[in-house]
N, C-alpha and C positions, 0 to 999 in steps of 0.2 A: 126280649127283657119287659118286665114291667117297668125296671126305672128306665129313666130316661138318660141316654149315653149320650158321651160327645162324640161317637165313630166306633164304626169297625175297622178293625186291617183283617184282613184274611188271604195269606200267601199261600201258594201251592195247595189250594184245598177246592172242594164243591161242596155244593147244599146236600146234604146228606137226605134223606128223607123227603125225596120233592113230593112225593103223593101227600104229607100232611101241609103243602103249602098251598093256598096262599094263606090256611084259616091259622098255622101256627105263627104268622109272622105276628110280634108284639104292636102296642099301639102306636110304638113309636117311630116303628120300621120305614115307613114313608119319608117321614123328617128329618131321620139320623143319618149321616153321611157315613158311606161304604168306601173304602179302598179294597179291592180285589186284586192280586197280584200273581201271573203263572208263567213261567216257564215254557218255550216252544218242546223245551227236550227234555221235558218230566217224564223218567221213566215210569215213578211211582202211582202218581195220578196222572193220568191224560190232560194234558192240554185241553183238549174236546171237553170232559167232564167240565174247568174253570168256565172255559167258555159257552157250553148251554147252561151253568148256575148264574151267570151275569145274564146269560137273554131274558132267563124265566126271570129273575127277580127285580130286569129292566121292565120287562113288561108288565108287572105286577106292580109297577111302580116303585120301586126303591129306588133312590137317592144313590146308587153304584156308579162307582168309577170303574174299568175294568183297564190292567197293565199287563203290558205284553213282553215279555224279555229274550229275544231271539236269543237263541243258542244255552239260555239258562236250562239247567235239568234240575230235581229238587232240592235247591240249596237258594242262594242269594246270591245277590250282585251289588256291586255299588249303585248303580242305577236303581238296583230297587231300594236299598237305605236311603238314596235322594229323596225318593218319592215317597215314603213312609214317614221324612224327617218331615218333608212341605205337609203332608197329610194331615200330621199332628199338629203343627203350629198353624194350620188353617180350622181344624175341628177346632181347638183350645183358645182361638182366639176370641 
C-alpha cells in the first residue's frame, strides 16, 4: 500500500505471486506490523504455505509475527481472536 496503515492481519492465508516480491512491497511494508495466523489442520490452504510466506516476509525485512494454532482447520478459534485483539490494541496505541 502507498498509504501507511496501522497494521495488517492475515489469517489462514499466504503470500500469493511470490515472484513479484520484494519489489511489490509498498514503502511502509518494513515498518508496518503484520500479524499472520494459521491453523495446523487447514485443509484449504496448507499450513506450510502460510509458514513459507512468513519466512519469506521475515527474510525480506517485514515486521511479521506468525502465530500457529495447533489443530485448527481453515476456521478461527478463541486463541486466535485473543491474538487479533491484542495485535489491534497494540497497533492502534
